[in-house]
C-alpha positions in Angstrom: -3.0 8.1 56.9 -5.0 10.1 54.3 -8.8 8.8 54.3 -10.9 8.4 51.3 -8.2 7.9 48.7 -8.8 4.2 47.6 -11.6 3.6 44.8 -14.8 1.9 45.4 -14.4 -1.8 45.6 -17.2 -3.9 43.6 -16.9 -7.6 44.8 -19.4 -8.8 42.4 -18.2 -6.9 39.3 -19.5 -8.4 36.1 -17.1 -9.2 33.4 -18.8 -9.2 29.6 -16.9 -11.1 26.9 -17.4 -10.2 23.1 -18.5 -14.0 22.7 -21.1 -13.5 25.3 -19.8 -15.2 28.1 -20.1 -13.2 31.3 -18.6 -13.9 34.9 -18.0 -12.4 38.5 -15.1 -11.0 39.6 -13.8 -8.6 42.6 -12.7 -4.9 40.9 -12.7 -1.3 41.0 -15.1 -1.3 37.9 -18.8 -2.4 38.3 -18.9 -3.5 34.7 -15.6 -4.9 32.4 -15.9 -5.4 28.8 -13.1 -7.7 27.2 -12.3 -9.1 23.8 -11.3 -12.6 24.6 -12.0 -14.6 27.8 -10.9 -18.4 28.7 -14.3 -19.7 26.8 -13.2 -18.0 23.6 -9.2 -18.2 23.8 -7.7 -20.4 21.4 -5.0 -21.4 24.2 -8.1 -22.9 26.2 -10.2 -23.9 23.5 -7.4 -25.7 21.6 -8.5 -24.4 18.2 -6.1 -22.5 15.8 -7.4 -19.0 15.1 -5.9 -15.9 14.4 -6.9 -13.0 16.4 -6.6 -9.7 14.2 -5.8 -6.7 15.8 -6.3 -3.7 13.5 -5.6 -5.4 10.1 -1.9 -6.7 11.3 -2.5 -10.2 9.9 -3.4 -9.1 6.2 -0.7 -6.5 6.3 1.9 -9.0 7.4 0.5 -11.5 4.7 0.5 -8.9 1.8 4.4 -8.2 2.8 4.9 -12.1 2.5 3.7 -12.3 -1.1 5.5 -9.2 -2.0 8.8 -11.0 -0.5 7.9 -14.1 -2.5 7.3 -12.3 -5.9 10.7 -10.7 -5.3 12.4 -13.9 -4.6 11.0 -15.5 -7.7 12.0 -12.6 -9.7 15.6 -12.9 -8.1 15.6 -16.7 -8.8 14.8 -16.4 -12.5 17.5 -13.7 -12.8 20.3 -15.3 -11.0 21.1 -18.0 -13.5 21.5 -15.7 -16.7 24.0 -13.6 -14.7 26.1 -16.4 -13.3 26.4 -17.6 -16.9 28.3 -14.5 -17.8 31.1 -14.9 -15.1 
């Protein structure tokens, strides 16, 4: 078997969350930074919150607004079109 092929293992690696929470785990990295942990994740806190990734939520909301506007125009145009038939 080959020797020295495994990375160094840190049994007391520190995980630092964006919310400020820190805890220890075993890892091959000494310091791990994360955006969401069990202290701030909506599933564990029971809070309903949208985690936005690169503006996707705003883009989705704009798309919904455009769809609603198009549907509104379509609904007002339909009765006039049906009257001619």
